[in-house]
N, C-alpha and C positions, 0 to 999 in steps of 0.2 A: 502493499497500502504505502502510493507518494503522498511525503507530506507537502499540505493544503498551500502551505508558502511556497513551495513548488512546481505546485499541480502545472501550473499552465507551461512551464519549466519545458518537459518531456520531449514536445512536440519540435518545440524551438530549437533543438539540441541535437537534435539527429540528424545527421549529416550521412553524402557518402566519402566516403578516406579518400583520398586521394592525397601524392606527396606535394607541398602548398606549392616546391619550385616550381608550378606550373600557373602556380595563382598570382597575379600583378604586383599585389599591395602587399605582399609578405615581404618578411627581411628576413635574412640570416647572420648567427652573429657569432661573432671569430671562430668560434666552437665546431661552428656546422649546423647549430639549432635554427630552424626554420618556424617561424610563427609570423599568424597574421591577427588583427586586433578584431575579429566577429563585433563588440560590444567596449563603449569604452564607461568602466567604472565612472564610479563620482566619489573614489575614497583618495584622499593626499595620501596615503604611506603605502610604501611600499617593505612584504614583508623581508625578516633578514635571516640568516641560516640558522639562526637560533631561535626564531616563532615557529607557534605553531600555527596553521594555520585548517579550513572548515573549503570544501571544495565539492561540485556537485562534476563527477566526468564520464567520459565514456573514452576508451583507448581497443583500437581495429587495429588491424595489420594493414599493410600495405593494398591487400587484396579486398578489402573492405569486410574481412573477419573482424564479431567483437569477442573480443577476449575479456575483459575488462567492463563492468559499470558502474554506478553509484545510482543514476540513474534508475536500471535494470534490479535492484537490490531499493530505489523506494527512500534512503537515505545516504546522507552527504555523508564525506569521507570526512575526519579529522589524524590530521598528523606532521612531526617536525617538519620542518623545507629540508633541513638538510638529512631527513632518515628516508629520501626514494630517490628513483637512477637520479643520476647527472643533470641530462634534461628539462624534470621536471624540478630541479633547485635550483636550476638556474633562467627558469623559464618565469616559473613564483617568484623570484626576486627584482624582476619586471613588472609585475602585475599590479592593481591599487585593487580595493574592493571593488564588487563588481564590477571587474573583467571578464569578456568574456574570449580566449584565447586560441585560435586552431596550432596546433602544433603539429612537425614533423621531426622526432626526433632521430636521429643517427643513431646506428648499433652500438656503437663507441662511447654515446648516452646510456645508454639501454643497458643492455644484458649485456651484449657482444659477443664472444664464439660460444658464451655456454650455454645460450638463452634460456629458458624452464620449460623444461621436459612437458612434451605436450599440449604445452601453451601457445609458447613462447619459441616459431624457429631460435639456431644458431643465428649470428647474424641480422634479425631484423632488424629493417626500418620503423618504428614505433607512431602512429598519427592519435593525434588522442584532441580531446575539447572538453577543456578546462574554464571553469566558472570560479574566481575566488571571492567566495560567501565571504568568512570572515579572518582574518588576522587577530586572533585568539593571544 
């Protein structure tokens, strides 16, 4: 069951996964993280690596196969900014409350050659849509 506060957003945040390199207004950081701002938030503070955050997200492989989604679970996720893959840590520190970003995270900023058995193949590029709900 989806929390009523986020009820209207599930359809809004569904998207067809594809690398952002083909999107004219995406940006690429020095590390190779690609991101596109979908919605600009109203917050003024960016999370630090030592902060905890509450987010909604959907993760897919480049073929569009979903491997994880807080929307599907009907509950936002809370975790430390430095307790996730490097691509997420970098992206979260670019965001303010309310921002929604599409991310393409290269393998070296994700799970690399090990992947995650049966879920994420070795050397996989990952796509995410991430909404920063709160900095805790």
